[in-house]
C-alpha angles and dihedrals in degrees: 000000000000123000120244089239091056091047092049091050092049094048091050090050091048091051091049092047093055108092092197095069137051103230094184091090097043123092125201127207125175131195122171091340094309110124123208117199117198139167131056140319128190094226143017088246091058090048090053092044091054089053092050091049092051094049089053092064117101112249097027109131099179142350130223107199109205096158112136118217112231112180118210110250091250089061099049112109136176115264094242090058092049095049092047092053092046089053092050092047093048090052089053096045100036107022094167099043101034093091089060094052124082123195121206119189127191121168089342093307110126125207116190116201134174141072131286132180098230135043092227088064091053091051095043092052090054093047090047091053092047090057093060114101115246097033111133100175143001135213111187107204096162112135125217111227114169114214095206123086119242093244092051090047091054091050094048091050090049089050090049091051091051092048093049091047092053091049094048091047090056091059094054113105 
């Protein structure tokens, strides 16, 4: 079992090692393997990245991310600009699902709502919104609702296996 001091040291090193974040404004505290991150980040993406870095360290049992996002003045944007850019980016990234996704922005905090057929669409919508300048937080409330019935899905998977088996069998010499 690792000591809290060892875990704290490794989390701090992991944060400093990551070129995508500025660790100088992030504090780390550890008690019984539970890590608390505090301080400031310059974007929501950096806040999330710091959390990912901490969870990667051996011995970490949980992470409380209390990092506050403080955008540099140059990155602050009005909510209408942010929401318009999110809508445009969603149309480019998810042309078939973007009409079913709604973005709500308040003080830079984005809430995504709606329904999509696949989980990758839900995740890609969140990643797309996070790339928009001015976003300080994200709540992904998009629901995944498959349009295909379970019996049809089973049949389609079986058909795909058969197709792949036939293709693979043709390559055997």
